[in-house]
PDB file of N, CA, C and O in Angstrom:
ATOM      1  N   MET A   1      68.647 -33.432  58.060  1.00  0.00           N
ATOM      2  CA  MET A   1      68.503 -34.082  58.328  1.00  0.00           C
ATOM      3  C   MET A   1      70.481 -35.473  58.272  1.00  0.00           C
ATOM      4  O   MET A   1      71.445 -35.693  57.539  1.00  0.00           O
ATOM      5  N   PRO A   2      70.047 -35.800  59.257  1.00  0.00           N
ATOM      6  CA  PRO A   2      71.883 -36.285  60.025  1.00  0.00           C
ATOM      7  C   PRO A   2      71.875 -38.363  58.286  1.00  0.00           C
ATOM      8  O   PRO A   2      71.045 -39.065  57.708  1.00  0.00           O
ATOM      9  N   LYS A   3      72.465 -38.306  58.327  1.00  0.00           N
ATOM     10  CA  LYS A   3      73.010 -39.359  57.082  1.00  0.00           C
ATOM     11  C   LYS A   3      72.151 -40.708  58.106  1.00  0.00           C
ATOM     12  O   LYS A   3      71.885 -40.743  59.307  1.00  0.00           O
ATOM     13  N   MET A   4      71.937 -41.583  57.123  1.00  0.00           N
ATOM     14  CA  MET A   4      71.910 -42.750  58.119  1.00  0.00           C
ATOM     15  C   MET A   4      72.849 -43.653  58.067  1.00  0.00           C
ATOM     16  O   MET A   4      73.197 -43.969  56.929  1.00  0.00           O
ATOM     17  N   LYS A   5      73.482 -44.280  59.132  1.00  0.00           N
ATOM     18  CA  LYS A   5      74.001 -45.763  59.276  1.00  0.00           C
ATOM     19  C   LYS A   5      74.492 -46.626  58.497  1.00  0.00           C
ATOM     20  O   LYS A   5      73.835 -47.544  58.006  1.00  0.00           O
ATOM     21  N   THR A   6      75.661 -46.431  58.307  1.00  0.00           N
ATOM     22  CA  THR A   6      75.574 -48.589  57.687  1.00  0.00           C
ATOM     23  C   THR A   6      75.601 -49.219  58.743  1.00  0.00           C
ATOM     24  O   THR A   6      75.820 -48.552  59.754  1.00  0.00           O
ATOM     25  N   LYS A   7      75.382 -50.779  58.900  1.00  0.00           N
ATOM     26  CA  LYS A   7      75.830 -50.798  60.121  1.00  0.00           C
ATOM     27  C   LYS A   7      77.412 -51.605  59.535  1.00  0.00           C
ATOM     28  O   LYS A   7      77.922 -51.850  58.442  1.00  0.00           O
ATOM     29  N   SER A   8      77.767 -51.811  61.007  1.00  0.00           N
ATOM     30  CA  SER A   8      79.195 -52.171  61.262  1.00  0.00           C
ATOM     31  C   SER A   8      79.593 -53.767  60.943  1.00  0.00           C
ATOM     32  O   SER A   8      80.747 -54.194  60.951  1.00  0.00           O
ATOM     33  N   GLY A   9      79.027 -54.141  60.809  1.00  0.00           N
ATOM     34  CA  GLY A   9      79.229 -55.303  60.724  1.00  0.00           C
ATOM     35  C   GLY A   9      78.695 -56.134  58.888  1.00  0.00           C
ATOM     36  O   GLY A   9      79.067 -57.130  58.269  1.00  0.00           O
ATOM     37  N   VAL A  10      78.072 -55.453  58.733  1.00  0.00           N
ATOM     38  CA  VAL A  10      77.763 -55.519  57.195  1.00  0.00           C
ATOM     39  C   VAL A  10      79.298 -55.480  55.944  1.00  0.00           C
ATOM     40  O   VAL A  10      79.665 -56.136  54.969  1.00  0.00           O
ATOM     41  N   LYS A  11      79.813 -54.246  56.766  1.00  0.00           N
ATOM     42  CA  LYS A  11      80.738 -53.350  55.950  1.00  0.00           C
ATOM     43  C   LYS A  11      81.636 -53.993  55.714  1.00  0.00           C
ATOM     44  O   LYS A  11      82.251 -53.746  54.677  1.00  0.00           O
ATOM     45  N   LYS A  12      82.309 -55.657  57.041  1.00  0.00           N
ATOM     46  CA  LYS A  12      82.877 -56.496  56.493  1.00  0.00           C
ATOM     47  C   LYS A  12      82.905 -56.963  56.807  1.00  0.00           C
ATOM     48  O   LYS A  12      83.613 -57.280  57.763  1.00  0.00           O
ATOM     49  N   ARG A  13      81.448 -57.881  55.801  1.00  0.00           N
ATOM     50  CA  ARG A  13      81.076 -59.536  55.484  1.00  0.00           C
ATOM     51  C   ARG A  13      80.844 -59.153  54.171  1.00  0.00           C
ATOM     52  O   ARG A  13      81.131 -59.886  53.224  1.00  0.00           O
ATOM     53  N   PHE A  14      80.320 -58.001  54.043  1.00  0.00           N
ATOM     54  CA  PHE A  14      79.461 -58.456  52.113  1.00  0.00           C
ATOM     55  C   PHE A  14      79.569 -56.929  51.309  1.00  0.00           C
ATOM     56  O   PHE A  14      79.342 -55.745  51.561  1.00  0.00           O
ATOM     57  N   LYS A  15      79.997 -57.650  50.340  1.00  0.00           N
ATOM     58  CA  LYS A  15      80.082 -56.715  48.833  1.00  0.00           C
ATOM     59  C   LYS A  15      79.501 -56.588  47.787  1.00  0.00           C
ATOM     60  O   LYS A  15      79.134 -57.527  47.080  1.00  0.00           O
ATOM     61  N   PHE A  16      79.338 -55.369  47.545  1.00  0.00           N
ATOM     62  CA  PHE A  16      77.804 -55.223  46.157  1.00  0.00           C
ATOM     63  C   PHE A  16      79.123 -55.972  44.399  1.00  0.00           C
ATOM     64  O   PHE A  16      80.330 -56.103  44.199  1.00  0.00           O
ATOM     65  N   THR A  17      77.729 -56.241  43.568  1.00  0.00           N
ATOM     66  CA  THR A  17      78.478 -56.417  42.889  1.00  0.00           C
ATOM     67  C   THR A  17      78.137 -55.037  42.065  1.00  0.00           C
ATOM     68  O   THR A  17      77.604 -53.968  42.366  1.00  0.00           O
ATOM     69  N   ALA A  18      78.751 -55.635  40.795  1.00  0.00           N
ATOM     70  CA  ALA A  18      78.557 -54.492  39.406  1.00  0.00           C
ATOM     71  C   ALA A  18      76.980 -54.069  38.700  1.00  0.00           C
ATOM     72  O   ALA A  18      76.510 -53.132  38.054  1.00  0.00           O
ATOM     73  N   THR A  19      76.402 -55.711  39.405  1.00  0.00           N
ATOM     74  CA  THR A  19      74.171 -55.221  39.449  1.00  0.00           C
ATOM     75  C   THR A  19      74.194 -54.801  40.015  1.00  0.00           C
ATOM     76  O   THR A  19      74.027 -53.609  39.760  1.00  0.00           O
ATOM     77  N   GLY A  20      74.397 -55.136  41.336  1.00  0.00           N
ATOM     78  CA  GLY A  20      74.069 -54.997  42.295  1.00  0.00           C
ATOM     79  C   GLY A  20      72.895 -56.043  43.124  1.00  0.00           C
ATOM     80  O   GLY A  20      71.817 -55.801  43.666  1.00  0.00           O
ATOM     81  N   LEU A  21      74.082 -57.921  42.820  1.00  0.00           N
ATOM     82  CA  LEU A  21      73.830 -58.489  43.284  1.00  0.00           C
ATOM     83  C   LEU A  21      75.099 -58.666  44.876  1.00  0.00           C
ATOM     84  O   LEU A  21      76.305 -58.419  44.874  1.00  0.00           O
ATOM     85  N   VAL A  22      74.241 -59.160  46.039  1.00  0.00           N
ATOM     86  CA  VAL A  22      75.647 -58.871  47.617  1.00  0.00           C
ATOM     87  C   VAL A  22      75.865 -60.598  47.031  1.00  0.00           C
ATOM     88  O   VAL A  22      75.229 -61.592  46.680  1.00  0.00           O
ATOM     89  N   LYS A  23      77.551 -59.960  47.278  1.00  0.00           N
ATOM     90  CA  LYS A  23      78.699 -61.650  47.340  1.00  0.00           C
ATOM     91  C   LYS A  23      78.685 -61.579  49.161  1.00  0.00           C
ATOM     92  O   LYS A  23      78.528 -60.511  49.753  1.00  0.00           O
ATOM     93  N   HIS A  24      78.911 -63.156  50.005  1.00  0.00           N
ATOM     94  CA  HIS A  24      79.175 -63.289  50.398  1.00  0.00           C
ATOM     95  C   HIS A  24      80.037 -64.061  51.221  1.00  0.00           C
ATOM     96  O   HIS A  24      79.210 -64.300  52.101  1.00  0.00           O
ATOM     97  N   GLY A  25      81.451 -64.844  51.748  1.00  0.00           N
ATOM     98  CA  GLY A  25      81.255 -65.728  52.218  1.00  0.00           C
ATOM     99  C   GLY A  25      80.596 -66.695  52.734  1.00  0.00           C
ATOM    100  O   GLY A  25      79.415 -66.619  53.076  1.00  0.00           O
ATOM    101  N   VAL A  26      81.720 -68.242  52.886  1.00  0.00           N
ATOM    102  CA  VAL A  26      81.042 -68.906  52.932  1.00  0.00           C
ATOM    103  C   VAL A  26      80.961 -69.382  54.316  1.00  0.00           C
ATOM    104  O   VAL A  26      81.918 -69.318  55.087  1.00  0.00           O
ATOM    105  N   ALA A  27      79.524 -69.980  54.705  1.00  0.00           N
ATOM    106  CA  ALA A  27      80.159 -69.856  56.426  1.00  0.00           C
ATOM    107  C   ALA A  27      80.351 -71.598  56.418  1.00  0.00           C
ATOM    108  O   ALA A  27      79.963 -72.417  55.584  1.00  0.00           O
ATOM    109  N   GLY A  28      81.202 -71.812  57.854  1.00  0.00           N
ATOM    110  CA  GLY A  28      81.945 -73.599  57.926  1.00  0.00           C
ATOM    111  C   GLY A  28      83.038 -73.526  57.761  1.00  0.00           C
ATOM    112  O   GLY A  28      83.503 -74.631  58.040  1.00  0.00           O
ATOM    113  N   LYS A  29      84.062 -72.642  57.356  1.00  0.00           N
ATOM    114  CA  LYS A  29      85.670 -72.919  56.416  1.00  0.00           C
ATOM    115  C   LYS A  29      86.605 -72.070  57.159  1.00  0.00           C
ATOM    116  O   LYS A  29      87.532 -71.434  56.657  1.00  0.00           O
ATOM    117  N   ARG A  30      86.143 -72.134  58.939  1.00  0.00           N
ATOM    118  CA  ARG A  30      87.267 -71.210  59.653  1.00  0.00           C
ATOM    119  C   ARG A  30      88.319 -72.280  60.129  1.00  0.00           C
ATOM    120  O   ARG A  30      89.392 -72.338  59.528  1.00  0.00           O
ATOM    121  N   HIS A  31      88.032 -73.227  61.298  1.00  0.00           N
ATOM    122  CA  HIS A  31      88.390 -74.285  61.378  1.00  0.00           C
ATOM    123  C   HIS A  31      87.260 -75.558  61.897  1.00  0.00           C
ATOM    124  O   HIS A  31      86.030 -75.511  61.906  1.00  0.00           O
ATOM    125  N   ARG A  32      88.291 -76.821  62.364  1.00  0.00           N
ATOM    126  CA  ARG A  32      87.438 -77.915  62.262  1.00  0.00           C
ATOM    127  C   ARG A  32      87.446 -78.583  60.722  1.00  0.00           C
ATOM    128  O   ARG A  32      86.785 -79.605  60.535  1.00  0.00           O
ATOM    129  N   LEU A  33      87.948 -78.187  59.999  1.00  0.00           N
ATOM    130  CA  LEU A  33      88.006 -79.419  58.853  1.00  0.00           C
ATOM    131  C   LEU A  33      88.300 -80.458  58.589  1.00  0.00           C
ATOM    132  O   LEU A  33      88.453 -81.105  57.553  1.00  0.00           O
ATOM    133  N   SER A  34      88.371 -80.593  59.470  1.00  0.00           N
ATOM    134  CA  SER A  34      88.657 -82.102  59.415  1.00  0.00           C
ATOM    135  C   SER A  34      88.092 -82.919  59.457  1.00  0.00           C
ATOM    136  O   SER A  34      88.298 -84.099  59.171  1.00  0.00           O
ATOM    137  N   SER A  35      86.975 -82.195  59.967  1.00  0.00           N
ATOM    138  CA  SER A  35      85.062 -83.074  60.215  1.00  0.00           C
ATOM    139  C   SER A  35      84.111 -82.625  59.050  1.00  0.00           C
ATOM    140  O   SER A  35      82.889 -82.564  59.188  1.00  0.00           O
ATOM    141  N   HIS A  36      84.896 -82.263  57.684  1.00  0.00           N
ATOM    142  CA  HIS A  36      83.918 -82.008  56.391  1.00  0.00           C
ATOM    143  C   HIS A  36      84.744 -83.105  55.606  1.00  0.00           C
ATOM    144  O   HIS A  36      85.586 -83.840  56.121  1.00  0.00           O
ATOM    145  N   ASN A  37      84.426 -83.098  54.482  1.00  0.00           N
ATOM    146  CA  ASN A  37      84.826 -83.829  53.689  1.00  0.00           C
ATOM    147  C   ASN A  37      85.677 -82.836  52.411  1.00  0.00           C
ATOM    148  O   ASN A  37      85.902 -81.627  52.472  1.00  0.00           O
ATOM    149  N   ALA A  38      86.106 -83.967  51.081  1.00  0.00           N
ATOM    150  CA  ALA A  38      86.437 -82.300  50.617  1.00  0.00           C
ATOM    151  C   ALA A  38      85.881 -82.757  49.552  1.00  0.00           C
ATOM    152  O   ALA A  38      86.249 -83.838  49.092  1.00  0.00           O
ATOM    153  N   LYS A  39      85.160 -82.219  49.121  1.00  0.00           N
ATOM    154  CA  LYS A  39      83.725 -82.275  48.384  1.00  0.00           C
ATOM    155  C   LYS A  39      82.715 -81.201  48.999  1.00  0.00           C
ATOM    156  O   LYS A  39      81.763 -80.639  48.459  1.00  0.00           O
ATOM    157  N   TYR A  40      82.996 -81.139  49.723  1.00  0.00           N
ATOM    158  CA  TYR A  40      82.799 -79.842  51.239  1.00  0.00           C
ATOM    159  C   TYR A  40      83.200 -78.231  50.567  1.00  0.00           C
ATOM    160  O   TYR A  40      82.944 -77.233  49.895  1.00  0.00           O
ATOM    161  N   ILE A  41      84.089 -79.073  51.478  1.00  0.00           N
ATOM    162  CA  ILE A  41      85.194 -77.331  51.512  1.00  0.00           C
ATOM    163  C   ILE A  41      85.789 -77.561  49.853  1.00  0.00           C
ATOM    164  O   ILE A  41      86.658 -76.799  49.428  1.00  0.00           O
ATOM    165  N   ARG A  42      85.402 -78.338  49.248  1.00  0.00           N
ATOM    166  CA  ARG A  42      86.193 -77.728  47.648  1.00  0.00           C
ATOM    167  C   ARG A  42      85.070 -76.378  46.741  1.00  0.00           C
ATOM    168  O   ARG A  42      85.275 -75.447  45.962  1.00  0.00           O
ATOM    169  N   THR A  43      83.720 -77.078  47.514  1.00  0.00           N
ATOM    170  CA  THR A  43      81.888 -76.366  46.426  1.00  0.00           C
ATOM    171  C   THR A  43      81.922 -75.098  47.997  1.00  0.00           C
ATOM    172  O   THR A  43      80.973 -74.321  48.109  1.00  0.00           O
ATOM    173  N   ASN A  44      82.862 -75.072  48.855  1.00  0.00           N
ATOM    174  CA  ASN A  44      82.450 -73.602  48.896  1.00  0.00           C
ATOM    175  C   ASN A  44      82.950 -71.920  49.382  1.00  0.00           C
ATOM    176  O   ASN A  44      82.730 -70.882  50.005  1.00  0.00           O
ATOM    177  N   ARG A  45      84.211 -73.117  48.049  1.00  0.00           N
ATOM    178  CA  ARG A  45      85.926 -72.448  48.322  1.00  0.00           C
ATOM    179  C   ARG A  45      85.551 -70.443  47.892  1.00  0.00           C
ATOM    180  O   ARG A  45      84.989 -70.406  46.797  1.00  0.00           O
ATOM    181  N   GLY A  46      85.731 -69.094  48.446  1.00  0.00           N
ATOM    182  CA  GLY A  46      85.735 -68.562  47.926  1.00  0.00           C
ATOM    183  C   GLY A  46      84.297 -67.892  47.888  1.00  0.00           C
ATOM    184  O   GLY A  46      83.476 -68.776  48.131  1.00  0.00           O
ATOM    185  N   THR A  47      83.556 -66.430  47.634  1.00  0.00           N
ATOM    186  CA  THR A  47      82.697 -66.712  47.359  1.00  0.00           C
ATOM    187  C   THR A  47      81.116 -66.777  46.220  1.00  0.00           C
ATOM    188  O   THR A  47      80.960 -66.976  45.016  1.00  0.00           O
ATOM    189  N   SER A  48      80.339 -66.540  47.178  1.00  0.00           N
ATOM    190  CA  SER A  48      78.438 -66.517  46.427  1.00  0.00           C
ATOM    191  C   SER A  48      77.831 -65.201  46.744  1.00  0.00           C
ATOM    192  O   SER A  48      78.209 -64.116  47.185  1.00  0.00           O
ATOM    193  N   VAL A  49      76.444 -65.892  46.227  1.00  0.00           N
ATOM    194  CA  VAL A  49      75.402 -64.526  46.162  1.00  0.00           C
ATOM    195  C   VAL A  49      74.822 -65.112  47.051  1.00  0.00           C
ATOM    196  O   VAL A  49      74.961 -66.241  47.522  1.00  0.00           O
ATOM    197  N   LEU A  50      73.737 -63.779  47.402  1.00  0.00           N
ATOM    198  CA  LEU A  50      73.363 -63.794  48.338  1.00  0.00           C
ATOM    199  C   LEU A  50      72.005 -64.374  48.100  1.00  0.00           C
ATOM    200  O   LEU A  50      72.263 -64.581  46.914  1.00  0.00           O
ATOM    201  N   SER A  51      70.220 -65.014  48.266  1.00  0.00           N
ATOM    202  CA  SER A  51      68.952 -65.152  47.650  1.00  0.00           C
ATOM    203  C   SER A  51      68.742 -63.475  47.223  1.00  0.00           C
ATOM    204  O   SER A  51      69.500 -62.598  47.637  1.00  0.00           O
ATOM    205  N   GLU A  52      67.762 -63.261  46.468  1.00  0.00           N
ATOM    206  CA  GLU A  52      67.370 -62.694  46.956  1.00  0.00           C
ATOM    207  C   GLU A  52      66.479 -61.670  47.925  1.00  0.00           C
ATOM    208  O   GLU A  52      66.094 -60.532  47.658  1.00  0.00           O
ATOM    209  N   ALA A  53      66.265 -62.509  49.226  1.00  0.00           N
ATOM    210  CA  ALA A  53      65.519 -62.614  49.914  1.00  0.00           C
ATOM    211  C   ALA A  53      66.481 -62.107  51.488  1.00  0.00           C
ATOM    212  O   ALA A  53      66.559 -61.779  52.672  1.00  0.00           O
ATOM    213  N   ASP A  54      66.860 -62.322  50.584  1.00  0.00           N
ATOM    214  CA  ASP A  54      68.347 -61.953  52.106  1.00  0.00           C
ATOM    215  C   ASP A  54      69.109 -60.971  52.022  1.00  0.00           C
ATOM    216  O   ASP A  54      69.693 -60.348  52.909  1.00  0.00           O
ATOM    217  N   ALA A  55      69.081 -60.756  50.200  1.00  0.00           N
ATOM    218  CA  ALA A  55      69.805 -59.244  49.984  1.00  0.00           C
ATOM    219  C   ALA A  55      68.858 -57.841  50.253  1.00  0.00           C
ATOM    220  O   ALA A  55      69.321 -56.763  50.626  1.00  0.00           O
ATOM    221  N   GLY A  56      67.517 -58.105  49.990  1.00  0.00           N
ATOM    222  CA  GLY A  56      67.094 -57.347  50.465  1.00  0.00           C
ATOM    223  C   GLY A  56      67.330 -56.373  52.220  1.00  0.00           C
ATOM    224  O   GLY A  56      67.442 -55.170  52.457  1.00  0.00           O
ATOM    225  N   HIS A  57      67.321 -57.580  53.116  1.00  0.00           N
ATOM    226  CA  HIS A  57      67.959 -56.465  54.665  1.00  0.00           C
ATOM    227  C   HIS A  57      69.532 -56.241  54.362  1.00  0.00           C
ATOM    228  O   HIS A  57      69.871 -55.159  54.841  1.00  0.00           O
ATOM    229  N   VAL A  58      70.927 -57.106  53.533  1.00  0.00           N
ATOM    230  CA  VAL A  58      71.445 -56.055  53.138  1.00  0.00           C
ATOM    231  C   VAL A  58      71.660 -55.198  53.144  1.00  0.00           C
ATOM    232  O   VAL A  58      72.434 -54.567  53.862  1.00  0.00           O
ATOM    233  N   ARG A  59      70.646 -54.730  51.835  1.00  0.00           N
ATOM    234  CA  ARG A  59      70.874 -53.214  51.177  1.00  0.00           C
ATOM    235  C   ARG A  59      70.193 -52.216  52.428  1.00  0.00           C
ATOM    236  O   ARG A  59      70.981 -51.317  52.721  1.00  0.00           O
ATOM    237  N   LEU A  60      68.844 -52.173  53.268  1.00  0.00           N
ATOM    238  CA  LEU A  60      68.587 -52.335  53.564  1.00  0.00           C
ATOM    239  C   LEU A  60      69.381 -51.612  55.219  1.00  0.00           C
ATOM    240  O   LEU A  60      69.345 -50.562  55.861  1.00  0.00           O
ATOM    241  N   TRP A  61      70.008 -52.909  55.290  1.00  0.00           N
ATOM    242  CA  TRP A  61      71.204 -52.256  56.431  1.00  0.00           C
ATOM    243  C   TRP A  61      72.283 -51.316  55.758  1.00  0.00           C
ATOM    244  O   TRP A  61      72.574 -50.413  56.542  1.00  0.00           O
ATOM    245  N   ALA A  62      73.027 -51.225  54.466  1.00  0.00           N
ATOM    246  CA  ALA A  62      74.017 -50.275  53.995  1.00  0.00           C
ATOM    247  C   ALA A  62      73.206 -49.534  53.107  1.00  0.00           C
ATOM    248  O   ALA A  62      73.062 -49.980  51.968  1.00  0.00           O
ATOM    249  N   PRO A  63      72.691 -48.554  53.408  1.00  0.00           N
ATOM    250  CA  PRO A  63      71.853 -47.556  52.539  1.00  0.00           C
ATOM    251  C   PRO A  63      72.313 -46.822  51.336  1.00  0.00           C
ATOM    252  O   PRO A  63      71.722 -46.447  50.324  1.00  0.00           O
ATOM    253  N   TYR A  64      73.330 -46.743  51.670  1.00  0.00           N
ATOM    254  CA  TYR A  64      74.503 -45.916  50.651  1.00  0.00           C
ATOM    255  C   TYR A  64      74.675 -46.887  49.823  1.00  0.00           C
ATOM    256  O   TYR A  64      73.934 -46.602  48.882  1.00  0.00           O
ATOM    257  N   GLY A  65      75.350 -48.148  49.521  1.00  0.00           N
ATOM    258  CA  GLY A  65      76.226 -48.638  49.634  1.00  0.00           C
ATOM    259  C   GLY A  65      77.538 -49.507  50.088  1.00  0.00           C
ATOM    260  O   GLY A  65      77.670 -49.743  51.289  1.00  0.00           O
ATOM    261  N   LEU A  66      78.497 -49.982  49.167  1.00  0.00           N
ATOM    262  CA  LEU A  66      79.484 -51.225  50.009  1.00  0.00           C
ATOM    263  C   LEU A  66      80.358 -50.074  49.070  1.00  0.00           C
ATOM    264  O   LEU A  66      79.766 -49.364  48.257  1.00  0.00           O
ATOM    265  N   LYS A  67      81.442 -50.007  49.232  1.00  0.00           N
ATOM    266  CA  LYS A  67      82.675 -50.253  48.429  1.00  0.00           C
ATOM    267  C   LYS A  67      83.085 -51.437  47.430  1.00  0.00           C
ATOM    268  O   LYS A  67      84.181 -51.422  46.871  1.00  0.00           O
TER     269      LYS A  67
END
């Protein structure tokens, strides 16, 4: 049987934690930040964890996990 391929977009956008949760970067932080208030920018700093429903899709797209 051939190996299953990992979606190339998933490799760039997600990481798995040691406990199996899926981390992702927060949307809305690339450009036009002057139109957002400081609280929005501050609370969306760094990464966050995907919900379990969305994480199931990401796990299907990365059958062998991510580094």
